[in-house]
Backbone bond lengths (Angstrom), bond angles and torsions (degrees), N, CA, C in turn:
res aa  C-N    CA-C-N  psi(-1)  N-CA   C-N-CA  omega(-1)  CA-C   N-CA-C  phi
1 M - - - 1.435 - - 1.545 109.47 -
2 K 1.286 116.09 124.67 1.445 118.65 179.39 1.574 111.55 -110.97
3 L 1.349 111.75 128.33 1.494 117.13 -175.21 1.599 105.38 -111.36
4 N 1.255 117.00 129.26 1.470 122.18 172.17 1.458 109.07 -98.23
5 V 1.290 120.74 90.69 1.402 123.33 -176.73 1.590 106.93 -109.10
6 V 1.325 116.44 128.29 1.407 119.26 -178.17 1.563 104.69 -111.78
7 K 1.302 118.34 123.23 1.517 123.84 -179.79 1.533 106.15 -120.10
8 Q 1.412 110.74 144.39 1.472 116.67 176.06 1.520 108.79 -92.11
9 A 1.304 118.80 140.61 1.417 125.10 -178.75 1.601 108.68 -107.34
10 Q 1.292 117.20 165.71 1.481 120.55 177.77 1.513 103.93 -77.83
11 G 1.400 109.58 158.25 1.511 117.45 175.02 1.547 109.09 92.57
12 P 1.312 114.39 -155.21 1.457 115.29 -176.03 1.559 113.30 -62.94
13 G 1.353 116.57 148.53 1.444 120.51 -174.55 1.549 115.58 -62.50
14 G 1.292 114.30 157.88 1.424 118.26 178.52 1.542 107.07 168.59
15 V 1.309 115.36 177.99 1.431 122.93 178.93 1.465 113.48 -129.38
16 W 1.301 123.75 156.00 1.425 126.37 168.09 1.465 109.27 -89.03
17 K 1.341 117.83 127.30 1.455 123.50 176.52 1.493 110.85 -103.79
18 S 1.303 123.38 132.98 1.421 127.54 -172.22 1.542 107.16 -118.19
19 N 1.350 117.28 119.68 1.512 123.89 177.87 1.544 108.46 -117.49
20 L 1.303 114.02 139.86 1.450 120.06 177.32 1.522 106.89 -100.55
21 K 1.378 114.28 118.63 1.495 121.10 -177.42 1.535 107.93 -120.40
22 W 1.313 117.15 144.62 1.423 123.06 -176.84 1.558 108.92 -99.80
23 N 1.328 119.08 121.72 1.496 119.42 175.82 1.479 109.24 -119.23
24 A 1.314 116.46 154.54 1.441 123.59 -176.12 1.556 108.00 -105.99
25 H 1.303 118.58 141.00 1.428 120.59 172.76 1.586 103.87 -146.54
26 W 1.414 111.33 164.06 1.481 117.08 -176.35 1.505 109.46 -98.87
27 V 1.326 116.45 143.18 1.460 124.85 -176.73 1.578 103.77 -125.56
28 K 1.349 117.96 133.70 1.417 121.44 174.44 1.495 112.86 -91.42
29 E 1.332 117.65 125.69 1.479 120.69 179.05 1.558 105.92 -118.52
30 W 1.247 117.15 159.08 1.461 123.53 178.47 1.501 111.08 -112.25
31 H 1.343 118.47 116.46 1.448 121.56 175.11 1.534 111.15 -98.65
32 I 1.227 117.68 143.69 1.481 122.06 179.59 1.567 109.69 -90.21
33 K 1.293 111.20 115.81 1.485 117.97 173.34 1.613 101.26 -113.16
34 K 1.309 113.89 -127.67 1.434 117.67 168.53 1.539 110.37 -79.14
35 L 1.340 112.56 -26.78 1.482 120.85 169.05 1.538 106.82 -129.88
36 Y 1.312 111.77 172.74 1.527 114.75 174.26 1.450 107.13 -74.63
37 V 1.370 115.50 129.11 1.468 117.01 174.91 1.477 111.34 -118.65
38 P 1.331 119.42 130.53 1.443 123.82 -178.61 1.541 111.99 -72.26
39 V 1.300 117.60 127.76 1.422 121.83 176.11 1.554 110.65 -124.44
40 W 1.288 118.26 128.55 1.460 123.02 177.70 1.505 112.14 -89.72
41 R 1.320 112.56 133.30 1.516 116.68 -177.70 1.498 107.57 -128.00
42 K 1.275 120.01 140.14 1.545 127.48 178.53 1.523 105.03 -80.42
43 V 1.374 117.70 126.95 1.419 119.28 176.28 1.533 106.71 -126.78
44 W 1.372 114.50 141.29 1.478 120.38 179.95 1.603 105.12 -103.51
45 T 1.299 110.66 132.74 1.533 115.97 178.47 1.529 107.75 -135.16
46 P 1.335 114.82 146.71 1.487 116.98 -179.46 1.612 110.47 -80.49
47 V 1.312 111.90 143.96 1.456 122.40 175.32 1.516 107.68 -122.83
48 D 1.326 116.10 134.17 1.393 123.66 176.96 1.576 108.45 -93.86
49 V 1.467 109.92 113.13 1.490 115.56 -178.63 1.503 105.35 -101.53
50 R 1.381 117.20 120.57 1.509 120.98 177.11 1.438 109.94 -108.69
51 E 1.333 116.15 136.23 1.413 124.51 -176.55 1.522 111.07 -135.53
52 W 1.348 117.11 135.50 1.447 122.27 177.97 1.448 111.92 -82.25
53 I 1.319 125.10 123.90 1.482 127.99 -174.99 1.474 102.72 -113.34
54 P 1.343 124.01 105.04 1.425 124.75 174.03 1.529 112.62 -71.89
55 F 1.343 117.81 149.55 1.456 120.34 175.02 1.514 107.92 -70.93
56 P 1.306 120.29 145.03 1.487 120.10 179.14 1.493 109.74 -74.19
57 S 1.336 115.08 144.16 1.488 119.84 -178.50 1.471 110.44 -73.37
58 P 1.355 117.39 146.81 1.492 119.46 179.75 1.517 111.30 -62.67
59 P 1.312 119.01 150.28 1.466 123.08 178.60 1.513 107.97 -69.50
60 P 1.364 113.93 150.98 1.531 118.32 178.77 1.531 110.14 -70.91
61 L 1.265 113.52 149.35 1.520 116.40 -178.49 1.529 110.41 -91.35
């Protein structure tokens, strides 16, 4: 489930930007042969990357 929540922070104006990024990591599983044998499997999981985007300052007059 992805939630796009924008919160205001103190100080200069800006917004929080949320991106969903997929990262891979390795998971060990146990397969039954005559003995239990460890098998490593690559699994992709989502990661929520949050970044503060400040509003641009106005141009000088």
